[in-house]
Steps between C-alpha positions, in 0.01 A plus 500: 500500500295575819424127543871426491571757760228351727632145446856609571407652837266204581807290497655725761201468736553353849207297631433404857213353711339734750207477748603165630518355148153622399624747235788565263689836481707607212722804459735641248767700677628664183160662437416704807150442635425190279369220713188279507331220704271212412351193649699285257829546324315536163271762644795682658685497162187625318457779745872584471467531111208743557699699748789537264265613221342756725844612621612546139178698404540731805868568423420580135214718598717699742787509252728317740785289400458126472815303600662298221228579251636552145265595225589347175663736256322547167678587183305699257556437132542819309 
């Protein structure tokens, strides 16, 4: 469930080269404050995953809403 959420938003990430082509920058506009950099595209993507995870943890800890997050419903057998 959380991994699917992360993968969904990774697909929405916008990447660009910065610092004269020395670094990659990634941002997810739908998740305010979620961005990352890296020397390679792979490093940038890895850092972005960690940023999303930290963002989710912070929002849960502060009892803030998480956009488009739907917890699965569980049916109890009685």
